[in-house]
C-alpha positions as CSV (number, residue, x, y, z in Angstrom):
1,X,-0.3,-34.8,3.8
2,X,-3.5,-33.3,2.3
3,X,-5.3,-34.0,5.6
4,X,-2.5,-32.1,7.5
5,X,-2.8,-29.2,5.2
6,X,-6.5,-29.1,5.7
7,X,-6.1,-29.2,9.5
8,X,-3.5,-26.3,9.3
9,X,-6.0,-24.1,7.4
10,X,-8.9,-24.6,9.8
11,X,-10.0,-21.5,11.6
12,X,-12.3,-21.7,14.6
13,X,-15.3,-19.5,14.3
14,X,-19.0,-19.3,13.5
15,X,-20.7,-18.5,10.2
16,X,-24.3,-17.5,9.4
17,X,-25.5,-18.7,6.0
18,X,-28.6,-16.9,4.6
19,X,-29.7,-18.6,1.4
20,X,-33.3,-19.3,0.2
21,X,-32.3,-22.2,-2.1
22,X,-32.3,-25.3,0.2
23,X,-29.8,-27.4,-1.8
24,X,-27.2,-24.6,-1.9
25,X,-27.7,-23.8,1.7
26,X,-27.2,-27.4,2.7
27,X,-24.1,-27.7,0.5
28,X,-22.5,-24.7,2.2
29,X,-23.5,-26.0,5.7
30,X,-21.8,-29.4,5.1
31,X,-18.7,-28.0,3.3
32,X,-18.0,-25.2,5.8
33,X,-18.8,-27.5,8.7
34,X,-16.1,-29.8,7.5
35,X,-13.7,-26.9,7.6
36,X,-14.2,-26.7,11.3
37,X,-16.7,-23.8,11.5
38,X,-19.8,-23.6,13.7
39,X,-22.7,-23.1,11.2
40,X,-26.0,-21.3,11.6
41,X,-28.4,-21.0,8.6
42,X,-31.6,-19.3,7.6
43,X,-33.7,-19.2,4.5
44,X,-34.5,-15.5,4.7
45,X,-33.2,-12.2,6.1
46,X,-35.7,-11.9,8.9
47,X,-34.7,-15.4,10.3
48,X,-31.1,-14.4,9.8
49,X,-31.4,-11.3,12.0
50,X,-33.0,-13.3,14.8
51,X,-30.1,-15.7,14.7
52,X,-27.6,-12.8,14.9
53,X,-29.4,-11.4,17.9
54,X,-29.1,-14.7,19.8
55,X,-25.8,-16.1,18.7
56,X,-22.2,-14.9,18.4
57,X,-21.3,-14.9,14.7
58,X,-17.9,-14.2,13.2
59,X,-19.0,-13.9,9.5
60,X,-22.2,-13.8,7.4
61,X,-22.6,-15.3,4.0
62,X,-25.8,-14.2,2.3
63,X,-27.4,-14.3,-1.1
64,X,-28.5,-10.9,-2.5
65,X,-31.7,-12.2,-3.9
66,X,-33.9,-13.2,-0.9
67,X,-37.7,-13.4,-0.3
68,X,-39.1,-10.6,1.8
69,X,-36.2,-8.3,2.9
70,X,-33.6,-8.5,0.1
71,X,-29.9,-9.1,0.6
72,X,-28.9,-5.5,0.2
73,X,-31.3,-4.3,2.9
74,X,-30.2,-7.2,5.1
75,X,-26.6,-6.1,4.7
76,X,-27.4,-2.5,5.6
77,X,-29.2,-3.7,8.7
78,X,-26.3,-5.8,9.8
79,X,-23.9,-2.9,9.3
80,X,-26.0,-0.5,11.4
81,X,-25.9,-3.0,14.2
82,X,-22.3,-4.2,13.9
83,X,-20.1,-2.4,11.4
84,X,-17.1,-4.6,12.1
85,X,-18.9,-7.9,11.2
86,X,-17.6,-9.2,7.8
87,X,-20.3,-10.0,5.2
88,X,-19.7,-12.0,2.0
89,X,-22.5,-11.7,-0.6
90,X,-23.5,-14.2,-3.3
91,X,-25.0,-13.0,-6.5
92,X,-25.7,-14.2,-10.0
93,X,-22.9,-13.8,-12.6
94,X,-24.8,-11.1,-14.5
95,X,-25.4,-9.0,-11.5
96,X,-21.9,-7.5,-10.9
97,X,-23.3,-4.0,-10.5
98,X,-25.5,-5.3,-7.6
99,X,-22.4,-6.8,-6.0
100,X,-20.5,-3.4,-6.3
101,X,-23.5,-1.7,-4.6
102,X,-23.2,-4.2,-1.8
103,X,-19.5,-3.5,-1.5
104,X,-20.3,0.2,-1.2
105,X,-22.8,-0.6,1.5
106,X,-20.2,-2.4,3.5
107,X,-19.9,-6.0,2.2
108,X,-16.4,-7.4,2.7
109,X,-16.3,-9.4,-0.6
110,X,-18.6,-11.1,-3.1
111,X,-18.7,-14.4,-5.1
112,X,-20.4,-14.8,-8.4
113,X,-22.7,-17.8,-8.9
114,X,-21.9,-20.4,-10.0
115,X,-18.8,-20.6,-7.8
116,X,-16.6,-23.4,-6.6
117,X,-16.6,-24.4,-2.9
118,X,-12.8,-23.9,-3.0
119,X,-13.4,-20.3,-4.0
120,X,-15.9,-19.7,-1.2
121,X,-13.5,-21.3,1.3
122,X,-10.7,-19.0,0.1
123,X,-12.8,-15.9,0.4
124,X,-14.1,-16.8,3.9
125,X,-10.6,-17.7,5.2
126,X,-9.3,-14.4,3.8
127,X,-12.0,-12.3,5.4
128,X,-11.6,-14.0,8.8
129,X,-7.8,-13.4,8.5
130,X,-8.5,-9.7,7.9
131,X,-11.0,-9.5,10.7
132,X,-8.5,-11.0,13.1
133,X,-5.8,-8.6,11.8
134,X,-8.0,-5.6,12.5
135,X,-8.9,-6.8,16.0
136,X,-5.2,-7.5,16.8
137,X,-4.2,-4.1,15.5
138,X,-6.6,-2.4,17.8
139,X,-5.1,-4.3,20.7
140,X,-1.6,-3.5,19.6
141,X,-2.3,0.2,19.4
142,X,-3.4,0.1,23.0
143,X,-0.1,-1.5,24.1
144,X,2.3,1.3,24.9
145,X,6.0,1.2,24.1
146,X,5.8,-1.5,21.4
147,X,8.2,-0.8,18.5
148,X,8.6,-2.5,15.1
149,X,11.6,-2.7,12.9
150,X,12.6,-4.2,9.5
151,X,15.9,-4.2,7.7
152,X,16.4,-1.1,5.4
153,X,13.2,0.5,6.7
154,X,13.6,3.5,9.1
155,X,10.6,3.8,11.4
156,X,11.3,6.1,14.3
157,X,8.2,8.2,13.6
158,X,4.8,7.2,15.0
159,X,3.4,7.1,11.4
160,X,6.0,4.6,10.2
161,X,5.5,2.6,13.4
162,X,1.8,2.3,12.5
163,X,2.7,1.1,9.0
164,X,5.1,-1.6,10.3
165,X,2.6,-2.7,12.9
166,X,0.1,-3.3,10.1
167,X,2.7,-5.1,8.0
168,X,3.4,-7.4,10.9
169,X,-0.3,-8.4,11.2
170,X,-1.2,-8.5,7.5
171,X,1.9,-10.4,6.3
172,X,0.9,-13.9,7.5
173,X,-2.5,-13.7,5.8
174,X,-3.3,-13.9,2.1
175,X,-5.2,-10.7,2.0
176,X,-4.6,-8.3,-0.9
177,X,-2.9,-5.1,0.1
178,X,-3.2,-1.7,-1.5
179,X,-0.3,0.7,-0.7
180,X,-0.9,4.4,-1.1
181,X,1.4,7.4,-0.8
182,X,3.3,9.9,-2.9
183,X,6.1,8.9,-5.2
184,X,9.3,8.1,-3.4
185,X,7.9,7.3,0.1
186,X,9.1,3.6,-0.1
187,X,6.1,1.6,-1.2
188,X,8.3,-1.0,-2.8
189,X,10.2,-1.5,0.5
190,X,6.9,-2.0,2.4
191,X,5.7,-4.5,-0.3
192,X,8.9,-6.5,0.1
193,X,8.6,-6.4,3.9
194,X,5.1,-7.9,3.6
195,X,6.5,-10.7,1.4
196,X,9.5,-11.5,3.6
197,X,7.3,-11.8,6.7
198,X,4.7,-13.9,5.0
199,X,4.4,-17.7,4.5
200,X,5.4,-17.1,0.9
201,X,8.8,-15.7,1.8
202,X,10.6,-18.7,0.2
203,X,8.7,-18.1,-3.0
204,X,9.4,-15.4,-5.7
205,X,8.8,-11.7,-5.2
206,X,8.3,-10.0,-8.6
207,X,7.7,-6.3,-9.2
208,X,6.2,-4.7,-12.3
209,X,5.6,-1.0,-12.9
210,X,2.6,-0.4,-15.2
211,X,3.8,3.0,-16.2
212,X,7.2,1.7,-17.3
213,X,5.7,-0.7,-19.9
214,X,3.8,0.4,-23.0
215,X,0.0,-0.1,-22.7
216,X,-0.1,-2.6,-25.5
217,X,2.6,-4.8,-23.9
218,X,1.4,-4.7,-20.3
219,X,-1.1,-7.5,-20.7
220,X,1.5,-9.8,-22.2
221,X,4.0,-8.9,-19.5
222,X,1.4,-9.8,-16.8
223,X,-0.2,-12.9,-18.3
224,X,2.3,-14.1,-20.9
225,X,1.7,-15.1,-24.5
226,X,1.6,-18.0,-26.9
227,X,3.7,-18.4,-30.0
228,X,2.1,-16.5,-32.9
229,X,-0.1,-14.4,-30.6
230,X,1.3,-11.2,-32.3
231,X,4.0,-10.2,-34.8
232,X,7.4,-11.1,-33.2
233,X,6.0,-13.8,-30.8
234,X,8.3,-16.5,-32.1
235,X,8.0,-18.6,-28.9
236,X,5.7,-18.9,-25.9
237,X,6.5,-16.8,-22.8
238,X,5.1,-17.0,-19.3
239,X,4.0,-13.8,-17.7
240,X,4.7,-12.3,-14.3
241,X,1.7,-14.1,-12.7
242,X,3.0,-17.5,-13.7
243,X,6.5,-16.6,-12.6
244,X,5.3,-15.4,-9.2
245,X,3.3,-18.6,-8.5
246,X,3.5,-19.5,-4.8
247,X,5.0,-16.1,-4.2
248,X,4.1,-12.4,-4.3
249,X,3.5,-10.0,-7.3
250,X,3.9,-6.3,-6.6
251,X,2.1,-4.2,-9.1
252,X,3.1,-0.6,-8.9
253,X,1.1,2.3,-10.2
254,X,-2.1,0.2,-10.4
255,X,-4.1,3.4,-11.3
256,X,-2.4,3.5,-14.7
257,X,-3.5,-0.1,-15.8
258,X,-5.7,0.2,-18.9
259,X,-9.3,-1.0,-18.7
260,X,-8.9,-4.2,-20.8
261,X,-6.1,-5.4,-18.4
262,X,-8.2,-4.4,-15.4
263,X,-10.8,-7.0,-16.5
264,X,-8.2,-9.8,-16.5
265,X,-6.7,-8.6,-13.2
266,X,-10.2,-8.9,-11.6
267,X,-10.6,-12.4,-12.9
268,X,-7.2,-13.5,-11.4
269,X,-8.2,-12.0,-8.1
270,X,-11.6,-13.7,-8.1
271,X,-10.8,-17.1,-9.7
272,X,-7.0,-17.4,-9.6
273,X,-6.9,-18.3,-13.2
274,X,-6.3,-16.7,-16.7
275,X,-5.3,-17.5,-20.3
276,X,-2.1,-16.3,-21.9
277,X,-2.4,-13.8,-24.8
278,X,-3.4,-15.8,-27.9
279,X,-3.9,-19.0,-25.9
280,X,-6.9,-21.1,-24.9
281,X,-5.5,-23.2,-22.1
282,X,-6.5,-21.9,-18.6
283,X,-3.6,-21.3,-16.3
284,X,-4.2,-21.6,-12.5
285,X,-1.9,-19.7,-10.1
286,X,-1.4,-19.1,-6.4
287,X,-0.2,-15.6,-6.2
288,X,-0.6,-12.9,-3.6
289,X,-1.1,-9.4,-5.2
290,X,0.2,-6.3,-3.5
291,X,-0.8,-3.1,-5.5
292,X,0.4,0.4,-5.1
293,X,-0.6,3.8,-6.3
294,X,0.3,7.5,-5.9
295,X,-3.1,8.5,-7.3
296,X,-6.5,8.9,-5.6
297,X,-8.3,5.8,-6.9
298,X,-11.6,7.1,-5.7
299,X,-11.3,10.1,-8.0
300,X,-10.5,7.6,-10.8
301,X,-13.7,5.7,-9.9
302,X,-15.7,8.9,-10.3
303,X,-14.0,9.6,-13.7
304,X,-14.7,6.1,-14.9
305,X,-11.1,5.2,-15.5
306,X,-10.8,2.5,-12.9
307,X,-13.3,-0.3,-12.3
308,X,-15.3,-0.2,-9.1
309,X,-15.3,-4.0,-8.6
310,X,-11.5,-4.2,-9.1
311,X,-11.0,-1.4,-6.6
312,X,-12.9,-3.2,-3.9
313,X,-11.0,-6.4,-4.6
314,X,-7.7,-4.6,-4.2
315,X,-8.6,-2.4,-1.2
316,X,-8.9,-5.3,1.3
317,X,-6.1,-3.9,3.6
318,X,-5.2,-0.4,2.7
319,X,-1.8,0.9,4.0
320,X,-1.1,4.7,3.5
321,X,2.5,5.7,3.8
322,X,3.0,9.3,5.0
323,X,5.2,11.7,3.0
324,X,8.6,12.4,4.5
325,X,7.7,16.0,5.5
326,X,5.1,14.5,7.9
327,X,7.6,12.1,9.6
328,X,10.8,14.2,10.0
329,X,11.8,12.1,13.0
330,X,13.0,9.5,10.4
331,X,15.3,11.9,8.5
332,X,18.5,11.6,10.8
333,X,18.4,7.8,10.7
334,X,17.7,7.8,6.9
335,X,20.7,10.1,6.4
336,X,22.9,7.8,8.5
337,X,21.7,4.8,6.5
338,X,22.5,6.5,3.2
339,X,25.9,7.7,4.3
340,X,26.8,4.2,5.4
341,X,25.8,2.8,2.0
342,X,27.9,5.4,0.3
343,X,30.9,4.6,2.5
344,X,30.6,0.9,1.6
345,X,30.4,1.6,-2.1
346,X,33.0,4.4,-2.5
347,X,36.6,5.1,-1.8
348,X,35.6,8.6,-0.6
349,X,35.0,7.8,3.0
350,X,32.3,9.9,4.7
351,X,32.1,9.5,8.5
352,X,28.9,11.5,9.1
353,X,27.2,14.9,8.8
354,X,27.5,18.2,10.6
355,X,24.6,19.3,12.8
356,X,24.1,22.4,10.6
357,X,23.8,20.3,7.4
358,X,21.5,17.8,9.1
359,X,19.2,20.6,10.3
360,X,18.9,21.9,6.7
361,X,17.8,18.4,5.6
362,X,15.3,18.1,8.5
363,X,13.8,21.5,7.6
364,X,13.4,20.9,3.9
365,X,9.9,20.1,2.6
366,X,10.9,17.0,0.5
367,X,8.5,17.0,-2.5
368,X,10.4,13.9,-3.7
369,X,10.3,12.2,-0.3
370,X,12.8,9.5,0.7
371,X,14.0,9.0,-2.9
372,X,15.0,12.7,-3.1
373,X,16.7,12.5,0.3
374,X,18.8,9.6,-0.9
375,X,19.8,11.3,-4.1
376,X,20.9,14.5,-2.2
377,X,22.9,12.5,0.4
378,X,24.6,10.4,-2.4
379,X,25.4,13.6,-4.3
380,X,26.9,15.2,-1.2
381,X,29.0,12.1,-0.5
382,X,30.4,12.1,-4.0
383,X,31.3,15.8,-3.9
384,X,32.3,16.3,-0.2
385,X,35.8,17.6,0.4
386,X,36.0,16.4,4.1
387,X,35.0,13.4,6.2
388,X,31.7,15.1,7.2
389,X,28.9,16.3,5.0
390,X,28.8,20.1,5.5
391,X,26.3,22.8,4.7
392,X,28.1,23.5,1.3
393,X,27.7,19.8,0.4
394,X,23.9,19.8,0.6
395,X,22.5,20.8,-2.8
396,X,18.7,21.1,-2.5
397,X,16.4,21.6,-5.4
398,X,14.7,24.9,-4.4
399,X,12.8,25.4,-7.7
400,X,9.0,25.6,-7.3
401,X,7.4,22.2,-7.8
402,X,4.5,21.6,-10.0
403,X,1.3,23.1,-8.7
404,X,-1.9,21.2,-8.2
405,X,-5.0,22.2,-10.0
406,X,-6.3,25.4,-8.6
407,X,-2.9,26.2,-7.0
408,X,-1.8,29.8,-6.7
409,X,1.5,29.3,-8.4
410,X,3.5,31.2,-5.7
411,X,4.7,28.3,-3.5
412,X,5.6,24.7,-3.9
413,X,2.8,22.2,-3.1
414,X,2.5,21.6,0.7
415,X,4.7,24.5,1.7
416,X,4.0,27.6,3.7
417,X,5.5,31.0,3.1
418,X,7.6,30.6,6.3
419,X,9.0,27.3,5.1
420,X,9.9,28.8,1.8
421,X,11.7,31.6,3.4
422,X,13.6,29.2,5.6
423,X,14.7,27.2,2.6
424,X,15.9,30.4,0.9
425,X,18.1,31.2,4.0
426,X,19.5,27.7,3.9
427,X,20.2,27.8,0.2
428,X,22.0,31.2,0.5
429,X,24.1,29.7,3.4
430,X,25.0,26.7,1.1
431,X,26.0,29.0,-1.8
432,X,28.1,31.1,0.5
433,X,29.9,27.9,1.7
434,X,28.8,28.5,5.3
435,X,29.9,32.2,5.4
436,X,27.1,33.9,7.3
437,X,28.0,37.4,6.4
438,X,28.1,36.6,2.7
439,X,24.8,34.8,3.0
440,X,23.2,37.8,4.6
441,X,24.4,40.1,1.8
442,X,22.9,37.6,-0.8
443,X,19.6,37.8,1.0
444,X,19.6,41.5,1.5
445,X,19.4,41.0,5.3
446,X,21.4,42.5,8.1
447,X,23.7,40.2,10.0
448,X,21.3,40.4,13.1
449,X,18.3,39.5,10.9
450,X,20.1,36.5,9.5
451,X,21.2,35.5,13.1
452,X,17.5,35.6,14.1
453,X,16.4,33.4,11.2
454,X,19.1,30.9,11.7
455,X,18.2,30.5,15.4
456,X,14.5,30.0,14.3
457,X,15.5,27.3,11.9
458,X,17.7,25.6,14.6
459,X,21.1,26.3,13.1
460,X,23.7,27.5,15.6
461,X,25.2,30.9,14.6
462,X,28.9,30.7,15.6
463,X,30.8,33.9,15.5
464,X,33.0,34.2,12.5
465,X,36.5,35.5,12.5
466,X,36.7,39.2,12.1
467,X,33.3,39.9,13.7
């Protein structure tokens, strides 16, 4: 059975090993050759470059400390010639800063000496998985008409189609994924989709939000604790990493993880092992980590609040999810989905939504994204008087949102003056329960001026009785 497992993991490809220490170079040649790879090797960077020029290589493994041209310069030369070629660097345990510099220069990953051959194999398989993923994604983007779908995820817009195409390709690999996007865009749904389409689908999927747990308890939640580790620890308890073994752990708001916990996270990603809080026994786990953030982690790197080495370990396959205001094509289907859920859970049967009410939802700027849309639809379903959601059932939050640093304070973030005026018109129409003449009086506009603004928004202006 072990032999079958080994055969299933083999990936055809060629690897260049650049290592000046003969015993280490020979050990890697034999081990990776047994894995099914074609191996080229060199004792210095200059010889390695000659081999690259004359042979097709899928991945490079190089030491950073080399005679003559050092490993960092060798890496930079490779990237100038072939930016897509993955390079894994080896460095001494005390030279993490050098490894981070290599990651900045384009290295795909790094291993710290001394390392196990199993760790090196894992890193190489992961990097080749990611390389294949990127190549296939380029091919898929060239194929016209290809559409992707997943239960509970609406993806009519090109931006969401691109997200789902990446999910399809990254899911079968073990690559760590970093999800980015504003609060409420659906990062948890994308994380679950990756899990459900992966080889780990039969294993557990656990979620933990670092902002929902006090900083002093987060480490014990992630890694568990032994009896007596702290006051109140009357019995040992496994953490989320142990519970997610052979499955997926989704760590939301990774940017808020405290520095001490970041160190332990880095170790789990590098070595797949840790100790419980207050314990000495090393626990080994097989967990895929999917992280998510609504912050700019690069800004956190500059501020020194997030570790560079952890960032590069997490950011193997980044997936950015666009805000709802940039994928308005998804709004009608999302509304339909949320109405169907309300209909199934409530006695107040709602059959659909009027075109005028839907147009208001499409035109809104959605600072709270899909989560806000869901709340507004659910509120409308609960309060609606008829079988269709009408304009008067749509209660938007038209208060200015929090300004970003340096904002003018006049308009909500991401909104133009024209969009703000359109929302005021729609809010007046809602408060007037659809009565256009009353809405015009509330806005201080003539009936003709309101008619023009409604046509610009896309709301039909039917003639009212008495006009």
